[in-house]
N, C-alpha and C positions, 0 to 999 in steps of 0.2 A: 078953235082954229089951230091952236098950238098942238093939240093932240093929233089932228089930221096931218099936219106937216111932219110931226115926229113919226107917225105911222108910215107915211109915204117914204120918208128918208130911210127908215129901217128896211122896208120892203125892197127899195132900190139897192141898198147896200147888200142885202142877202142875195139878190139876183146876180150880183157881180162875183160872188164866190165861185171857185172852180166846182165842176160837177162831182169831183171826188169827195168834196166836203158834204154834199147833200146825201144823206143816208136814209134808208127806209127805217121804219119803226122797229123792226127786228134787230137792227144794229144799235139802236139808241136805248133799248131797254137795259135794266140792270140784270145781272145774272143772279137769280135768287139762290142758287146753290152755294155761292160764295158768302152769303149773308147769314148762314146758319138757319136753324129751324124757325125761331121766332122772327128774326129779321126777314127771312124769305117769305113767311106767311104775311107779315105786315106789308111788304113790298107788293105781293100779289093782290092783297085786299085793297091797297091804295091805287092799284092800276099802274104801278110803275114797272111791273114785270108781267110777261104773258102768263096766262093760266097754264097749269100743268096739263099735259096731254092726257086724254082719257084712255086711249088705246096705246099700249106700248109696242113699238116696232123696233127690232134690231136688224139692221140691213147695212150693206156696204154703201158708202157715199158715192164711190166711183168704181167702175170696173172696166177692164179691157176685154175686148172680144175680137176674134179673128173673123174677117168677113166670110160669109157663107158657111160658117160652122155653127152647129147647134150648141148653145151655151145655157148654163143654168145659174140662178142666184137663189140662195137660201135665205128665207126671211123668218125670224123668230117673232112670234106675236104673243101678247097676253091681253086679256080684256077683263073689265070688272065683272064681279060675280052676278050682279043683277042686270047686266046689259043683255039686250036681245036684238034679233034681226040684224046681226053684225055681218057686214059684207065687205070684201076687198075687191075693188075694181081697178083694173090696170089700163092705162093709156100710154101710148108711145109716139115718138116722132115718126116721120115717114120711112126712115131708114132702118127701123127696128120692127121685126115681125114677131108678135107674141103668139105662143101656142094656145094659151088660155087667158081670157081677160076677166073672168068673174070667179071669185072664191067665196064660199060660205064659211064663216068662222064660227062653227058650232061648239068647239071645245073652248075651255077657258084659256088655254095656252097650247102652243104647238109650233110646228115648222111647216112652212109652205115652200115648195120648189117652183120657181118661175122659170119656164123655158122660153128662150127667145133665140132669134137668128138675126144677125146684122146683115143688111143688104148693101149699104153704101158706106163710104168712108166719112170720117168727120166725128164730131162730138154729137151725141144723141142723148135723149132722156127717156126714162120710164117713170111715169107718174103713178104713184099708188094712192088711191083714195079709200080710206076706211070710213064707213058710215054705219050708224046703228042708233038704237034707242038706249039711253042710259038715264035713269032716274026720271023717266017720263019725258025727257027732252031728246030731240033728234040731234045727234052729234056727228060732225063730219070733219075729218082732218086729212091733209094730203102732204106727201113728201115726194122728193124726186131722187132718182138714182141716175147718175151721169154715166153714159156708156161711150167709151172711146173705141172706135173701130180701127183696127190695124190690119194691114195686109199680111197674108201668110208669108212666112220666111222662106226664102228659096234654099235649095240645097247648098249653094255656095256659101251662104251666110252661116249655115249650121255646121259647115266643115271646120274641123279643128286640126291644126297641123301639130306634129310631134317633133321635137328636136332631140 
């Protein structure tokens, strides 16, 4: 009986905390890069840190784009040697129009150019999903690029006066 009362009390007190305090698991994990080689390995094996990503992607976290202009993002990728059937699939919000949505990653490393056009104002996202087979297991990971749409600058804003 005492255990139930204690459990209910803890649950009620946790529900009274502000929403800023409640964080997702990604914010609660340890950073294994700060623990060194042995400490990081032990933290990953114990489940205290997320597993290292299989496919390495280098991309901008956020980009600005002018509405109705054609824009590009460069993505550097690398994949393990024995991985196969690796594919990059792109999805976007309604205000972003992608020129191509599927890429085959045949080389071990390379650069992909993603072309897109922003249709409406606001903050939008491009979601990249990399999936493939590595060591006999199907692996899928996803990341997001935030796209901020800005209106084209008028000639009066671009004008510079000289004194």
